[in-house]
PQR file of N, CA, C, O and H, with PARSE charges and radii, in Angstrom:
ATOM      1  N   MET A   1      55.398 149.944  61.673 -0.4000 1.5000
ATOM      2  CA  MET A   1      56.323 150.104  62.777 -0.0000 2.0000
ATOM      3  C   MET A   1      57.741 149.936  62.254  0.5500 1.7000
ATOM      4  O   MET A   1      58.031 149.017  61.488 -0.5500 1.4000
ATOM      5  N   ASP A   2      58.618 150.836  62.679 -0.4000 1.5000
ATOM      6  CA  ASP A   2      60.006 150.779  62.257 -0.0000 2.0000
ATOM      7  C   ASP A   2      60.737 149.666  62.989  0.5500 1.7000
ATOM      8  O   ASP A   2      60.368 149.286  64.100 -0.5500 1.4000
ATOM      9  H   ASP A   2      58.383 151.583  63.302  0.4000 1.0000
ATOM     10  N   SER A   3      61.772 149.155  62.355 -0.4000 1.5000
ATOM     11  CA  SER A   3      62.583 148.108  62.958 -0.0000 2.0000
ATOM     12  C   SER A   3      63.525 148.723  63.989  0.5500 1.7000
ATOM     13  O   SER A   3      64.071 149.807  63.781 -0.5500 1.4000
ATOM     14  H   SER A   3      62.072 149.464  61.452  0.4000 1.0000
ATOM     15  N   LEU A   4      63.703 148.024  65.089 -0.4000 1.5000
ATOM     16  CA  LEU A   4      64.599 148.516  66.132 -0.0000 2.0000
ATOM     17  C   LEU A   4      66.051 148.243  65.762  0.5500 1.7000
ATOM     18  O   LEU A   4      66.372 147.156  65.282 -0.5500 1.4000
ATOM     19  H   LEU A   4      63.260 147.144  65.258  0.4000 1.0000
ATOM     20  N   PRO A   5      66.923 149.210  65.978 -0.5600 1.5000
ATOM     21  CA  PRO A   5      68.340 148.981  65.722  0.2800 2.0000
ATOM     22  C   PRO A   5      68.976 148.242  66.898  0.5500 1.7000
ATOM     23  O   PRO A   5      68.406 148.182  67.987 -0.5500 1.4000
ATOM     24  N   VAL A   6      70.135 147.695  66.671 -0.4000 1.5000
ATOM     25  CA  VAL A   6      70.933 147.109  67.750 -0.0000 2.0000
ATOM     26  C   VAL A   6      71.930 148.189  68.139  0.5500 1.7000
ATOM     27  O   VAL A   6      72.778 148.575  67.334 -0.5500 1.4000
ATOM     28  H   VAL A   6      70.598 147.744  65.786  0.4000 1.0000
ATOM     29  N   ILE A   7      71.831 148.681  69.382 -0.4000 1.5000
ATOM     30  CA  ILE A   7      72.659 149.810  69.795 -0.0000 2.0000
ATOM     31  C   ILE A   7      73.289 149.573  71.157  0.5500 1.7000
ATOM     32  O   ILE A   7      72.897 148.669  71.896 -0.5500 1.4000
ATOM     33  H   ILE A   7      71.143 148.368  70.036  0.4000 1.0000
ATOM     34  N   LYS A   8      74.265 150.400  71.469 -0.4000 1.5000
ATOM     35  CA  LYS A   8      74.971 150.329  72.749 -0.0000 2.0000
ATOM     36  C   LYS A   8      74.118 150.971  73.852  0.5500 1.7000
ATOM     37  O   LYS A   8      73.304 151.851  73.571 -0.5500 1.4000
ATOM     38  H   LYS A   8      74.583 151.134  70.869  0.4000 1.0000
ATOM     39  N   PRO A   9      74.301 150.540  75.088 -0.5600 1.5000
ATOM     40  CA  PRO A   9      73.542 151.097  76.212  0.2800 2.0000
ATOM     41  C   PRO A   9      73.699 152.608  76.364  0.5500 1.7000
ATOM     42  O   PRO A   9      72.741 153.284  76.739 -0.5500 1.4000
ATOM     43  N   LYS A  10      74.869 153.148  76.085 -0.4000 1.5000
ATOM     44  CA  LYS A  10      75.105 154.590  76.220 -0.0000 2.0000
ATOM     45  C   LYS A  10      74.161 155.381  75.314  0.5500 1.7000
ATOM     46  O   LYS A  10      73.651 156.427  75.716 -0.5500 1.4000
ATOM     47  H   LYS A  10      75.647 152.599  75.780  0.4000 1.0000
ATOM     48  N   LYS A  11      73.926 154.890  74.096 -0.4000 1.5000
ATOM     49  CA  LYS A  11      73.013 155.582  73.178 -0.0000 2.0000
ATOM     50  C   LYS A  11      71.574 155.514  73.684  0.5500 1.7000
ATOM     51  O   LYS A  11      70.809 156.463  73.513 -0.5500 1.4000
ATOM     52  H   LYS A  11      74.340 154.041  73.770  0.4000 1.0000
ATOM     53  N   VAL A  12      71.207 154.398  74.303 -0.4000 1.5000
ATOM     54  CA  VAL A  12      69.863 154.261  74.870 -0.0000 2.0000
ATOM     55  C   VAL A  12      69.679 155.271  75.999  0.5500 1.7000
ATOM     56  O   VAL A  12      68.661 155.961  76.061 -0.5500 1.4000
ATOM     57  H   VAL A  12      71.829 153.628  74.441  0.4000 1.0000
ATOM     58  N   ILE A  13      70.655 155.355  76.881 -0.4000 1.5000
ATOM     59  CA  ILE A  13      70.585 156.292  78.007 -0.0000 2.0000
ATOM     60  C   ILE A  13      70.516 157.726  77.500  0.5500 1.7000
ATOM     61  O   ILE A  13      69.715 158.517  77.997 -0.5500 1.4000
ATOM     62  H   ILE A  13      71.482 154.794  76.831  0.4000 1.0000
ATOM     63  N   ASP A  14      71.343 158.072  76.517 -0.4000 1.5000
ATOM     64  CA  ASP A  14      71.322 159.426  75.949 -0.0000 2.0000
ATOM     65  C   ASP A  14      69.953 159.754  75.348  0.5500 1.7000
ATOM     66  O   ASP A  14      69.449 160.863  75.520 -0.5500 1.4000
ATOM     67  H   ASP A  14      71.994 157.430  76.113  0.4000 1.0000
ATOM     68  N   ALA A  15      69.354 158.793  74.644 -0.4000 1.5000
ATOM     69  CA  ALA A  15      68.036 159.011  74.042 -0.0000 2.0000
ATOM     70  C   ALA A  15      66.977 159.212  75.123  0.5500 1.7000
ATOM     71  O   ALA A  15      66.118 160.085  74.996 -0.5500 1.4000
ATOM     72  H   ALA A  15      69.764 157.892  74.504  0.4000 1.0000
ATOM     73  N   LEU A  16      67.034 158.414  76.182 -0.4000 1.5000
ATOM     74  CA  LEU A  16      66.056 158.558  77.261 -0.0000 2.0000
ATOM     75  C   LEU A  16      66.213 159.900  77.969  0.5500 1.7000
ATOM     76  O   LEU A  16      65.218 160.509  78.362 -0.5500 1.4000
ATOM     77  H   LEU A  16      67.732 157.706  76.286  0.4000 1.0000
ATOM     78  N   ILE A  17      67.433 160.361  78.134 -0.4000 1.5000
ATOM     79  CA  ILE A  17      67.665 161.671  78.750 -0.0000 2.0000
ATOM     80  C   ILE A  17      67.059 162.771  77.872  0.5500 1.7000
ATOM     81  O   ILE A  17      66.451 163.709  78.387 -0.5500 1.4000
ATOM     82  H   ILE A  17      68.241 159.866  77.814  0.4000 1.0000
ATOM     83  N   ARG A  18      67.223 162.659  76.557 -0.4000 1.5000
ATOM     84  CA  ARG A  18      66.591 163.624  75.644 -0.0000 2.0000
ATOM     85  C   ARG A  18      65.066 163.539  75.732  0.5500 1.7000
ATOM     86  O   ARG A  18      64.370 164.511  75.441 -0.5500 1.4000
ATOM     87  H   ARG A  18      67.717 161.897  76.139  0.4000 1.0000
ATOM     88  N   GLY A  19      64.554 162.383  76.131 -0.4000 1.5000
ATOM     89  CA  GLY A  19      63.113 162.179  76.244 -0.0000 2.0000
ATOM     90  C   GLY A  19      62.531 162.571  77.588  0.5500 1.7000
ATOM     91  O   GLY A  19      61.365 162.286  77.858 -0.5500 1.4000
ATOM     92  H   GLY A  19      65.120 161.593  76.367  0.4000 1.0000
ATOM     93  N   GLY A  20      63.314 163.217  78.433 -0.4000 1.5000
ATOM     94  CA  GLY A  20      62.776 163.716  79.694 -0.0000 2.0000
ATOM     95  C   GLY A  20      63.171 162.922  80.925  0.5500 1.7000
ATOM     96  O   GLY A  20      62.656 163.185  82.011 -0.5500 1.4000
ATOM     97  H   GLY A  20      64.261 163.449  78.213  0.4000 1.0000
ATOM     98  N   PHE A  21      64.063 161.965  80.786 -0.4000 1.5000
ATOM     99  CA  PHE A  21      64.526 161.188  81.930 -0.0000 2.0000
ATOM    100  C   PHE A  21      65.814 161.790  82.480  0.5500 1.7000
ATOM    101  O   PHE A  21      66.490 162.560  81.798 -0.5500 1.4000
ATOM    102  H   PHE A  21      64.481 161.751  79.903  0.4000 1.0000
ATOM    103  N   TYR A  22      66.144 161.435  83.705 -0.4000 1.5000
ATOM    104  CA  TYR A  22      67.447 161.786  84.264 -0.0000 2.0000
ATOM    105  C   TYR A  22      68.014 160.555  84.954  0.5500 1.7000
ATOM    106  O   TYR A  22      67.275 159.665  85.375 -0.5500 1.4000
ATOM    107  H   TYR A  22      65.595 160.809  84.259  0.4000 1.0000
ATOM    108  N   LEU A  23      69.324 160.519  85.061 -0.4000 1.5000
ATOM    109  CA  LEU A  23      69.995 159.387  85.703 -0.0000 2.0000
ATOM    110  C   LEU A  23      69.848 159.545  87.208  0.5500 1.7000
ATOM    111  O   LEU A  23      70.494 160.398  87.817 -0.5500 1.4000
ATOM    112  H   LEU A  23      69.924 161.242  84.719  0.4000 1.0000
ATOM    113  N   HIS A  24      69.006 158.727  87.798 -0.4000 1.5000
ATOM    114  CA  HIS A  24      68.748 158.791  89.240 -0.0000 2.0000
ATOM    115  C   HIS A  24      69.942 158.251  90.010  0.5500 1.7000
ATOM    116  O   HIS A  24      70.435 158.892  90.938 -0.5500 1.4000
ATOM    117  H   HIS A  24      68.482 158.033  87.304  0.4000 1.0000
ATOM    118  N   HIS A  25      70.403 157.074  89.621 -0.4000 1.5000
ATOM    119  CA  HIS A  25      71.608 156.501  90.221 -0.0000 2.0000
ATOM    120  C   HIS A  25      72.069 155.309  89.395  0.5500 1.7000
ATOM    121  O   HIS A  25      71.346 154.793  88.542 -0.5500 1.4000
ATOM    122  H   HIS A  25      70.002 156.553  88.867  0.4000 1.0000
ATOM    123  N   GLN A  26      73.282 154.896  89.674 -0.4000 1.5000
ATOM    124  CA  GLN A  26      73.821 153.707  89.021 -0.0000 2.0000
ATOM    125  C   GLN A  26      74.464 152.844  90.088  0.5500 1.7000
ATOM    126  O   GLN A  26      75.292 153.310  90.871 -0.5500 1.4000
ATOM    127  H   GLN A  26      73.870 155.315  90.366  0.4000 1.0000
ATOM    128  N   THR A  27      74.074 151.587  90.108 -0.4000 1.5000
ATOM    129  CA  THR A  27      74.651 150.616  91.027 -0.0000 2.0000
ATOM    130  C   THR A  27      75.287 149.525  90.191  0.5500 1.7000
ATOM    131  O   THR A  27      74.594 148.770  89.509 -0.5500 1.4000
ATOM    132  H   THR A  27      73.401 151.208  89.472  0.4000 1.0000
ATOM    133  N   GLY A  28      76.602 149.444  90.245 -0.4000 1.5000
ATOM    134  CA  GLY A  28      77.296 148.459  89.425 -0.0000 2.0000
ATOM    135  C   GLY A  28      77.052 148.746  87.960  0.5500 1.7000
ATOM    136  O   GLY A  28      77.348 149.838  87.476 -0.5500 1.4000
ATOM    137  H   GLY A  28      77.165 150.057  90.800  0.4000 1.0000
ATOM    138  N   SER A  29      76.510 147.762  87.251 -0.4000 1.5000
ATOM    139  CA  SER A  29      76.276 147.927  85.820 -0.0000 2.0000
ATOM    140  C   SER A  29      74.818 148.273  85.499  0.5500 1.7000
ATOM    141  O   SER A  29      74.413 148.194  84.339 -0.5500 1.4000
ATOM    142  H   SER A  29      76.270 146.874  87.644  0.4000 1.0000
ATOM    143  N   HIS A  30      74.036 148.648  86.489 -0.4000 1.5000
ATOM    144  CA  HIS A  30      72.633 148.984  86.274 -0.0000 2.0000
ATOM    145  C   HIS A  30      72.411 150.481  86.476  0.5500 1.7000
ATOM    146  O   HIS A  30      72.609 151.006  87.572 -0.5500 1.4000
ATOM    147  H   HIS A  30      74.364 148.711  87.431  0.4000 1.0000
ATOM    148  N   ALA A  31      71.996 151.164  85.403 -0.4000 1.5000
ATOM    149  CA  ALA A  31      71.674 152.588  85.478 -0.0000 2.0000
ATOM    150  C   ALA A  31      70.166 152.727  85.643  0.5500 1.7000
ATOM    151  O   ALA A  31      69.393 152.129  84.895 -0.5500 1.4000
ATOM    152  H   ALA A  31      71.836 150.738  84.513  0.4000 1.0000
ATOM    153  N   ARG A  32      69.759 153.513  86.616 -0.4000 1.5000
ATOM    154  CA  ARG A  32      68.336 153.717  86.896 -0.0000 2.0000
ATOM    155  C   ARG A  32      67.958 155.132  86.482  0.5500 1.7000
ATOM    156  O   ARG A  32      68.499 156.105  87.007 -0.5500 1.4000
ATOM    157  H   ARG A  32      70.386 154.000  87.224  0.4000 1.0000
ATOM    158  N   LEU A  33      67.025 155.242  85.537 -0.4000 1.5000
ATOM    159  CA  LEU A  33      66.565 156.534  85.049 -0.0000 2.0000
ATOM    160  C   LEU A  33      65.125 156.762  85.482  0.5500 1.7000
ATOM    161  O   LEU A  33      64.321 155.831  85.520 -0.5500 1.4000
ATOM    162  H   LEU A  33      66.585 154.451  85.111  0.4000 1.0000
ATOM    163  N   VAL A  34      64.808 158.015  85.809 -0.4000 1.5000
ATOM    164  CA  VAL A  34      63.471 158.390  86.258 -0.0000 2.0000
ATOM    165  C   VAL A  34      62.998 159.556  85.394  0.5500 1.7000
ATOM    166  O   VAL A  34      63.776 160.453  85.068 -0.5500 1.4000
ATOM    167  H   VAL A  34      65.462 158.771  85.778  0.4000 1.0000
ATOM    168  N   HIS A  35      61.719 159.537  85.028 -0.4000 1.5000
ATOM    169  CA  HIS A  35      61.163 160.621  84.216 -0.0000 2.0000
ATOM    170  C   HIS A  35      61.001 161.872  85.076  0.5500 1.7000
ATOM    171  O   HIS A  35      60.559 161.792  86.222 -0.5500 1.4000
ATOM    172  H   HIS A  35      61.087 158.809  85.293  0.4000 1.0000
ATOM    173  N   ARG A  36      61.360 163.023  84.519 -0.4000 1.5000
ATOM    174  CA  ARG A  36      61.314 164.284  85.274 -0.0000 2.0000
ATOM    175  C   ARG A  36      59.890 164.708  85.631  0.5500 1.7000
ATOM    176  O   ARG A  36      59.656 165.197  86.736 -0.5500 1.4000
ATOM    177  H   ARG A  36      61.719 163.088  83.588  0.4000 1.0000
ATOM    178  N   ILE A  37      58.943 164.529  84.724 -0.4000 1.5000
ATOM    179  CA  ILE A  37      57.577 164.987  84.960 -0.0000 2.0000
ATOM    180  C   ILE A  37      56.724 163.890  85.592  0.5500 1.7000
ATOM    181  O   ILE A  37      55.862 164.171  86.425 -0.5500 1.4000
ATOM    182  H   ILE A  37      59.133 164.131  83.826  0.4000 1.0000
ATOM    183  N   LYS A  38      56.963 162.648  85.198 -0.4000 1.5000
ATOM    184  CA  LYS A  38      56.200 161.512  85.724 -0.0000 2.0000
ATOM    185  C   LYS A  38      57.162 160.602  86.493  0.5500 1.7000
ATOM    186  O   LYS A  38      57.641 159.611  85.941 -0.5500 1.4000
ATOM    187  H   LYS A  38      57.663 162.420  84.522  0.4000 1.0000
ATOM    188  N   PRO A  39      57.453 160.922  87.757 -0.5600 1.5000
ATOM    189  CA  PRO A  39      58.465 160.159  88.503  0.2800 2.0000
ATOM    190  C   PRO A  39      58.111 158.698  88.757  0.5500 1.7000
ATOM    191  O   PRO A  39      58.964 157.926  89.193 -0.5500 1.4000
ATOM    192  N   ASP A  40      56.863 158.307  88.490 -0.4000 1.5000
ATOM    193  CA  ASP A  40      56.506 156.899  88.645 -0.0000 2.0000
ATOM    194  C   ASP A  40      56.990 156.065  87.462  0.5500 1.7000
ATOM    195  O   ASP A  40      56.923 154.836  87.507 -0.5500 1.4000
ATOM    196  H   ASP A  40      56.170 158.935  88.135  0.4000 1.0000
ATOM    197  N   ILE A  41      57.479 156.716  86.400 -0.4000 1.5000
ATOM    198  CA  ILE A  41      58.044 155.993  85.257 -0.0000 2.0000
ATOM    199  C   ILE A  41      59.542 155.859  85.480  0.5500 1.7000
ATOM    200  O   ILE A  41      60.283 156.841  85.444 -0.5500 1.4000
ATOM    201  H   ILE A  41      57.534 157.714  86.363  0.4000 1.0000
ATOM    202  N   ARG A  42      59.970 154.627  85.712 -0.4000 1.5000
ATOM    203  CA  ARG A  42      61.381 154.335  85.988 -0.0000 2.0000
ATOM    204  C   ARG A  42      61.860 153.266  85.024  0.5500 1.7000
ATOM    205  O   ARG A  42      61.134 152.328  84.697 -0.5500 1.4000
ATOM    206  H   ARG A  42      59.368 153.829  85.741  0.4000 1.0000
ATOM    207  N   VAL A  43      63.097 153.427  84.577 -0.4000 1.5000
ATOM    208  CA  VAL A  43      63.674 152.502  83.609 -0.0000 2.0000
ATOM    209  C   VAL A  43      65.058 152.101  84.094  0.5500 1.7000
ATOM    210  O   VAL A  43      65.835 152.944  84.542 -0.5500 1.4000
ATOM    211  H   VAL A  43      63.688 154.189  84.843  0.4000 1.0000
ATOM    212  N   THR A  44      65.363 150.816  84.006 -0.4000 1.5000
ATOM    213  CA  THR A  44      66.691 150.319  84.332 -0.0000 2.0000
ATOM    214  C   THR A  44      67.359 149.849  83.051  0.5500 1.7000
ATOM    215  O   THR A  44      66.788 149.074  82.284 -0.5500 1.4000
ATOM    216  H   THR A  44      64.732 150.131  83.643  0.4000 1.0000
ATOM    217  N   VAL A  45      68.586 150.335  82.830 -0.4000 1.5000
ATOM    218  CA  VAL A  45      69.358 149.950  81.651 -0.0000 2.0000
ATOM    219  C   VAL A  45      70.648 149.300  82.129  0.5500 1.7000
ATOM    220  O   VAL A  45      71.374 149.871  82.943 -0.5500 1.4000
ATOM    221  H   VAL A  45      69.049 150.965  83.453  0.4000 1.0000
ATOM    222  N   LEU A  46      70.929 148.113  81.624 -0.4000 1.5000
ATOM    223  CA  LEU A  46      72.167 147.412  81.940 -0.0000 2.0000
ATOM    224  C   LEU A  46      73.290 148.044  81.122  0.5500 1.7000
ATOM    225  O   LEU A  46      73.234 148.051  79.892 -0.5500 1.4000
ATOM    226  H   LEU A  46      70.339 147.649  80.963  0.4000 1.0000
ATOM    227  N   VAL A  47      74.304 148.571  81.798 -0.4000 1.5000
ATOM    228  CA  VAL A  47      75.398 149.277  81.130 -0.0000 2.0000
ATOM    229  C   VAL A  47      76.595 148.340  81.010  0.5500 1.7000
ATOM    230  O   VAL A  47      77.194 147.940  82.009 -0.5500 1.4000
ATOM    231  H   VAL A  47      74.349 148.565  82.797  0.4000 1.0000
ATOM    232  N   HIS A  48      76.928 147.999  79.772 -0.4000 1.5000
ATOM    233  CA  HIS A  48      78.092 147.168  79.485 -0.0000 2.0000
ATOM    234  C   HIS A  48      78.558 147.505  78.082  0.5500 1.7000
ATOM    235  O   HIS A  48      77.987 148.393  77.449 -0.5500 1.4000
ATOM    236  H   HIS A  48      76.441 148.323  78.961  0.4000 1.0000
ATOM    237  N   SER A  49      79.565 146.833  77.580 -0.4000 1.5000
ATOM    238  CA  SER A  49      80.127 147.183  76.276 -0.0000 2.0000
ATOM    239  C   SER A  49      79.412 146.502  75.110  0.5500 1.7000
ATOM    240  O   SER A  49      79.671 146.835  73.954 -0.5500 1.4000
ATOM    241  H   SER A  49      80.029 146.111  78.094  0.4000 1.0000
ATOM    242  N   LYS A  50      78.531 145.570  75.391 -0.4000 1.5000
ATOM    243  CA  LYS A  50      77.828 144.842  74.325 -0.0000 2.0000
ATOM    244  C   LYS A  50      76.603 145.626  73.852  0.5500 1.7000
ATOM    245  O   LYS A  50      76.101 146.505  74.553 -0.5500 1.4000
ATOM    246  H   LYS A  50      78.320 145.300  76.330  0.4000 1.0000
ATOM    247  N   ASP A  51      76.135 145.289  72.648 -0.4000 1.5000
ATOM    248  CA  ASP A  51      74.892 145.862  72.137 -0.0000 2.0000
ATOM    249  C   ASP A  51      73.713 145.315  72.933  0.5500 1.7000
ATOM    250  O   ASP A  51      73.756 144.194  73.440 -0.5500 1.4000
ATOM    251  H   ASP A  51      76.543 144.576  72.079  0.4000 1.0000
ATOM    252  N   ILE A  52      72.668 146.119  73.034 -0.4000 1.5000
ATOM    253  CA  ILE A  52      71.449 145.677  73.700 -0.0000 2.0000
ATOM    254  C   ILE A  52      70.613 144.896  72.686  0.5500 1.7000
ATOM    255  O   ILE A  52      70.341 145.408  71.599 -0.5500 1.4000
ATOM    256  H   ILE A  52      72.634 147.029  72.622  0.4000 1.0000
ATOM    257  N   PRO A  53      70.201 143.677  73.010 -0.5600 1.5000
ATOM    258  CA  PRO A  53      69.362 142.900  72.090  0.2800 2.0000
ATOM    259  C   PRO A  53      68.031 143.610  71.813  0.5500 1.7000
ATOM    260  O   PRO A  53      67.538 144.366  72.649 -0.5500 1.4000
ATOM    261  N   ARG A  54      67.463 143.361  70.647 -0.4000 1.5000
ATOM    262  CA  ARG A  54      66.219 144.032  70.237 -0.0000 2.0000
ATOM    263  C   ARG A  54      65.074 143.782  71.223  0.5500 1.7000
ATOM    264  O   ARG A  54      64.300 144.692  71.520 -0.5500 1.4000
ATOM    265  H   ARG A  54      67.864 142.747  69.967  0.4000 1.0000
ATOM    266  N   GLY A  55      64.969 142.568  71.719 -0.4000 1.5000
ATOM    267  CA  GLY A  55      63.898 142.257  72.670 -0.0000 2.0000
ATOM    268  C   GLY A  55      64.035 143.045  73.961  0.5500 1.7000
ATOM    269  O   GLY A  55      63.043 143.529  74.505 -0.5500 1.4000
ATOM    270  H   GLY A  55      65.598 141.828  71.477  0.4000 1.0000
ATOM    271  N   THR A  56      65.250 143.174  74.450 -0.4000 1.5000
ATOM    272  CA  THR A  56      65.507 143.954  75.664 -0.0000 2.0000
ATOM    273  C   THR A  56      65.221 145.424  75.410  0.5500 1.7000
ATOM    274  O   THR A  56      64.636 146.103  76.254 -0.5500 1.4000
ATOM    275  H   THR A  56      66.057 142.780  74.008  0.4000 1.0000
ATOM    276  N   LEU A  57      65.633 145.916  74.246 -0.4000 1.5000
ATOM    277  CA  LEU A  57      65.381 147.312  73.892 -0.0000 2.0000
ATOM    278  C   LEU A  57      63.879 147.582  73.815  0.5500 1.7000
ATOM    279  O   LEU A  57      63.416 148.646  74.229 -0.5500 1.4000
ATOM    280  H   LEU A  57      66.108 145.364  73.560  0.4000 1.0000
ATOM    281  N   LYS A  58      63.127 146.635  73.294 -0.4000 1.5000
ATOM    282  CA  LYS A  58      61.673 146.787  73.214 -0.0000 2.0000
ATOM    283  C   LYS A  58      61.064 146.911  74.610  0.5500 1.7000
ATOM    284  O   LYS A  58      60.153 147.712  74.819 -0.5500 1.4000
ATOM    285  H   LYS A  58      63.503 145.771  72.959  0.4000 1.0000
ATOM    286  N   ARG A  59      61.558 146.130  75.558 -0.4000 1.5000
ATOM    287  CA  ARG A  59      61.063 146.199  76.942 -0.0000 2.0000
ATOM    288  C   ARG A  59      61.433 147.533  77.595  0.5500 1.7000
ATOM    289  O   ARG A  59      60.638 148.101  78.344 -0.5500 1.4000
ATOM    290  H   ARG A  59      62.298 145.479  75.388  0.4000 1.0000
ATOM    291  N   ILE A  60      62.632 148.029  77.314 -0.4000 1.5000
ATOM    292  CA  ILE A  60      63.057 149.325  77.855 -0.0000 2.0000
ATOM    293  C   ILE A  60      62.136 150.427  77.332  0.5500 1.7000
ATOM    294  O   ILE A  60      61.712 151.300  78.088 -0.5500 1.4000
ATOM    295  H   ILE A  60      63.278 147.568  76.705  0.4000 1.0000
ATOM    296  N   ILE A  61      61.831 150.380  76.040 -0.4000 1.5000
ATOM    297  CA  ILE A  61      60.946 151.378  75.433 -0.0000 2.0000
ATOM    298  C   ILE A  61      59.562 151.305  76.073  0.5500 1.7000
ATOM    299  O   ILE A  61      58.949 152.337  76.347 -0.5500 1.4000
ATOM    300  H   ILE A  61      62.176 149.670  75.426  0.4000 1.0000
ATOM    301  N   LYS A  62      59.073 150.103  76.309 -0.4000 1.5000
ATOM    302  CA  LYS A  62      57.759 149.929  76.941 -0.0000 2.0000
ATOM    303  C   LYS A  62      57.781 150.462  78.377  0.5500 1.7000
ATOM    304  O   LYS A  62      56.836 151.127  78.804 -0.5500 1.4000
ATOM    305  H   LYS A  62      59.571 149.265  76.086  0.4000 1.0000
ATOM    306  N   GLN A  63      58.853 150.174  79.126 -0.4000 1.5000
ATOM    307  CA  GLN A  63      58.976 150.687  80.492 -0.0000 2.0000
ATOM    308  C   GLN A  63      58.992 152.209  80.509  0.5500 1.7000
ATOM    309  O   GLN A  63      58.473 152.835  81.434 -0.5500 1.4000
ATOM    310  H   GLN A  63      59.620 149.634  78.779  0.4000 1.0000
ATOM    311  N   ALA A  64      59.592 152.798  79.478 -0.4000 1.5000
ATOM    312  CA  ALA A  64      59.701 154.256  79.394 -0.0000 2.0000
ATOM    313  C   ALA A  64      58.407 154.903  78.913  0.5500 1.7000
ATOM    314  O   ALA A  64      58.331 156.127  78.807 -0.5500 1.4000
ATOM    315  H   ALA A  64      60.014 152.289  78.727  0.4000 1.0000
ATOM    316  N   ASP A  65      57.385 154.093  78.620 -0.4000 1.5000
ATOM    317  CA  ASP A  65      56.091 154.577  78.152 -0.0000 2.0000
ATOM    318  C   ASP A  65      56.239 155.362  76.848  0.5500 1.7000
ATOM    319  O   ASP A  65      55.610 156.404  76.659 -0.5500 1.4000
ATOM    320  H   ASP A  65      57.447 153.099  78.706  0.4000 1.0000
ATOM    321  N   LEU A  66      57.086 154.840  75.948 -0.4000 1.5000
ATOM    322  CA  LEU A  66      57.317 155.438  74.634 -0.0000 2.0000
ATOM    323  C   LEU A  66      56.887 154.458  73.552  0.5500 1.7000
ATOM    324  O   LEU A  66      56.784 153.256  73.792 -0.5500 1.4000
ATOM    325  H   LEU A  66      57.597 153.994  76.101  0.4000 1.0000
ATOM    326  N   THR A  67      56.639 154.982  72.367 -0.4000 1.5000
ATOM    327  CA  THR A  67      56.445 154.113  71.213 -0.0000 2.0000
ATOM    328  C   THR A  67      57.804 153.919  70.548  0.5500 1.7000
ATOM    329  O   THR A  67      58.750 154.657  70.822 -0.5500 1.4000
ATOM    330  H   THR A  67      56.722 155.959  72.171  0.4000 1.0000
ATOM    331  N   VAL A  68      57.892 152.931  69.683 -0.4000 1.5000
ATOM    332  CA  VAL A  68      59.143 152.692  68.958 -0.0000 2.0000
ATOM    333  C   VAL A  68      59.490 153.919  68.126  0.5500 1.7000
ATOM    334  O   VAL A  68      60.653 154.318  68.064 -0.5500 1.4000
ATOM    335  H   VAL A  68      57.124 152.331  69.460  0.4000 1.0000
ATOM    336  N   GLU A  69      58.491 154.520  67.487 -0.4000 1.5000
ATOM    337  CA  GLU A  69      58.724 155.695  66.650 -0.0000 2.0000
ATOM    338  C   GLU A  69      59.259 156.861  67.478  0.5500 1.7000
ATOM    339  O   GLU A  69      60.187 157.550  67.055 -0.5500 1.4000
ATOM    340  H   GLU A  69      57.546 154.196  67.538  0.4000 1.0000
ATOM    341  N   GLU A  70      58.669 157.083  68.664 -0.4000 1.5000
ATOM    342  CA  GLU A  70      59.150 158.161  69.539 -0.0000 2.0000
ATOM    343  C   GLU A  70      60.596 157.909  69.954  0.5500 1.7000
ATOM    344  O   GLU A  70      61.412 158.830  69.971 -0.5500 1.4000
ATOM    345  H   GLU A  70      57.915 156.523  69.006  0.4000 1.0000
ATOM    346  N   PHE A  71      60.906 156.662  70.288 -0.4000 1.5000
ATOM    347  CA  PHE A  71      62.269 156.339  70.702 -0.0000 2.0000
ATOM    348  C   PHE A  71      63.253 156.551  69.557  0.5500 1.7000
ATOM    349  O   PHE A  71      64.339 157.092  69.765 -0.5500 1.4000
ATOM    350  H   PHE A  71      60.243 155.914  70.274  0.4000 1.0000
ATOM    351  N   LEU A  72      62.883 156.129  68.354 -0.4000 1.5000
ATOM    352  CA  LEU A  72      63.771 156.304  67.200 -0.0000 2.0000
ATOM    353  C   LEU A  72      64.019 157.779  66.917  0.5500 1.7000
ATOM    354  O   LEU A  72      65.118 158.144  66.498 -0.5500 1.4000
ATOM    355  H   LEU A  72      62.001 155.690  68.185  0.4000 1.0000
ATOM    356  N   GLN A  73      63.026 158.634  67.136 -0.4000 1.5000
ATOM    357  CA  GLN A  73      63.227 160.075  66.973 -0.0000 2.0000
ATOM    358  C   GLN A  73      64.213 160.602  68.005  0.5500 1.7000
ATOM    359  O   GLN A  73      65.016 161.485  67.702 -0.5500 1.4000
ATOM    360  H   GLN A  73      62.134 158.338  67.476  0.4000 1.0000
ATOM    361  N   LEU A  74      64.159 160.071  69.219 -0.4000 1.5000
ATOM    362  CA  LEU A  74      65.085 160.508  70.268 -0.0000 2.0000
ATOM    363  C   LEU A  74      66.516 160.077  69.973  0.5500 1.7000
ATOM    364  O   LEU A  74      67.462 160.722  70.427 -0.5500 1.4000
ATOM    365  H   LEU A  74      63.506 159.355  69.465  0.4000 1.0000
ATOM    366  N   LEU A  75      66.682 159.002  69.223 -0.4000 1.5000
ATOM    367  CA  LEU A  75      68.028 158.542  68.858 -0.0000 2.0000
ATOM    368  C   LEU A  75      68.709 159.497  67.887  0.5500 1.7000
ATOM    369  O   LEU A  75      69.935 159.617  67.888 -0.5500 1.4000
ATOM    370  H   LEU A  75      65.914 158.478  68.854  0.4000 1.0000
ATOM    371  N   ASN A  76      67.925 160.175  67.061 -0.4000 1.5000
ATOM    372  CA  ASN A  76      68.500 161.048  66.024 -0.0000 2.0000
ATOM    373  C   ASN A  76      68.754 162.439  66.508  0.5500 1.7000
ATOM    374  O   ASN A  76      69.233 163.279  65.747 -0.5500 1.4000
ATOM    375  H   ASN A  76      66.930 160.078  67.059  0.4000 1.0000
TER
END
């Protein structure tokens, strides 16, 4: 398993959009993304200027029903 990078929330959102999600809505600093084909898969990303911790990123990837490898491919 590849190591997770420490990245900004904007890059996470961009990767999820490339993975088939769309930005459903944003309330304050919380962006809610929904999968286009599987609308029951929903992910919330906290949008701020700090990097997302690895543990939080791991939970986001799990919520998105992706593997770490799939997510890393979406980042590139």
